[in-house]
N, C-alpha and C positions, 0 to 999 in steps of 0.2 A: 657115144664114146664109149669104149670099152672100160672098164673102170674094176680094178682088182679090188676082190670083196675084202680082202686083206688089207689094204691100204685103207678102206672105209673101217675096219675095226681098230685099227693103229691111229688113225686121228681121232675116233670116239675114247680109245682108252686114254690117250693126252688130253682130252677134254674133261674127261674123269678124275683126271690127276693120279693116274695110275702110272704103273712101270710100262715103258714099253715091251710090246710082246718078246723081243730078242733075250730081255732080262728075267731073270728067274724070279720068279714071285709063286705065292703059296695058291694065290686064288686065280692065277693067269687063266689058266684051264677052264675055271668055270666062269667068269666075266667075258671071257670072247666066246663062251657059248652063249651066254644072253645076249650077247652083242649081235651077233650073228643071227639067233633066234628072232631078236627087234629088228633084222634087216626089210622084210617084206612090208613090216609095218611102216616104218621110216619112209621108206620108199613110196608106199602108196600117199601117204600123209602127205609128203612134200610135192609129187605130184598134184596133188589134188589143191593144194594152195599156190602153187607157181604161175607167174603172169604166163598166159600164154606166148607170148614171144621167145619166151627160154625152152620151151617145150618141142619144139621141132614140128615136123610135118605129121607125125602118128602114122596110124594106119585106116585104111578104108573100111568102112562099115557096109557090111555087104550081105543084109538081112530082110529077110521081105516085109512089106508093111502091111499090117491089118488095119482097113478103113470103116471108118464110123461116118455116121451122118445124122446130126440133130438140125431139125429144121432143113434150113438150106445151106448149113455150113458143113463142109466136111474137114475132117480132120484124120490124122492118122497116128497109127503107135508102130515101134518097132523094138523087139525084144533085145536087150544088149549083151556081146558076148559076155564069158566068164571072166575073161581076164579084162574087163572095162575098168577104168579109173575116170575119165572124164571124157566129155565130148567136146571137138576141137573146134568145127564148125559142120552145120546143116543147111542146105537148102535145097528147096523143090525147082523143077524147071518152071512153074507159073508165077512164082516168084519175084520179086525185083530185086531183092537180096539176099542175104544167109540171114536164119532166124536169129533173135535176140533171147538169150538164155534166162529164166527165171529159177528159183527154188520152188520146190513143191509147197514150203510155209510162206511164200509170197503172195501179199495179200490181192496181185493180180491174177493169181493162178485158177480162183474160182471162176473169174470172169470169162476164162476161156473156152468155158462151155456153154457161155449164155447163148441162147437161140438168136438173138440180134446181130445183124451183121456189121454193125458199127461198133460194139464190144467185142474185146479180145483180138486176138491175131488176126491176121488178113493177109493177102498175098504183097501187099506192098506195107504190110508191118508183122511180118509172122514173128512168132513166139514158138519155143521149144520147153521144152521141161523133163528132166530124168526123173521120174517116181519109181518107188519100190512096189513091185507085184507079188505074186506067187510064184511066180516062174523068174524071178529075178530082175533087176534093175531095166527101166522100160525106157525109151524116147518117145514122148508123146508131142506133137507137132501141130501148130493152127495157123492157118488155116489154109484150104484150097478149095477152087473154084469145084473142082470134081475128081472122080478118083482114078482117073486117067493119068494125072501126070507122075513124074519118074523124078528120083534122085538126081539131082544136078551135081552136088558134092557134099557128101558125108564123110567124115574122119573123126578118130575117136584116139585117144590115149589108151593104150594098152600096160598094163601093168608089166614090168619086166621081171625074168625069172636070173636067177644066177644060172650060170652055165655050168658044166661038169667040169671046166677048166679054172674054175674059180673066178671069172666076169661077170659084171652085168652091165648091160646097156643103161647108159644115165647120160640126161643131155650134161654137159661140162661145167655148167654156170652153175648146178644144182648139186654137185658129189658132196660139198661142204656141208649145205644144210642138210643132206641126206646124215653124214656123220654126226652134224648135230644134234638131229631127232635121236639115231639110234642113240647116243649119249645119254639124251634126258630120257627114254622109255627104259634103261638100264639101269639110269639111276635111281628110278621107282621102285625095280627090284630089289636092287641092292640094300636101298633105303629100310625095305620089309625084316 
């Protein structure tokens, strides 16, 4: 849904208990700039924490796979796009279901690199994790039978950008949360 950035700023001003934009106030311009400056961070944080059913279909991931082999286990990695916020779904053709996502600090992550076939992800219990790398975030997925498997489905959530008309595409159920996050981030700046 295309949401006007101006309405997000107005809602955040109300949450901060400030005058609405239409009323004269000595610090209106400054507060509006602070709120607008916190928009991308508020959107990114809100989308990263939101439940999957509220996020929509996302965008297809169209990157190339780099294959790795440890003993008899194959696993892959994909460098993620610059506008990446989070993965929605990832599945390879040889898997029986989509991957379960874990965090890089999860105690399960070191087991994914185990040389033993019964430990870590496998085609029946695939696992994926987004990890930092020198080139930006990358998706690692475990495990495959061979390096000839193809991506069955891969969708990620890109970070929406405000357009030149002053609108931003947001899931309708999350606009209030974005305004609340903007207000909270601006309150930290205004308190200093």
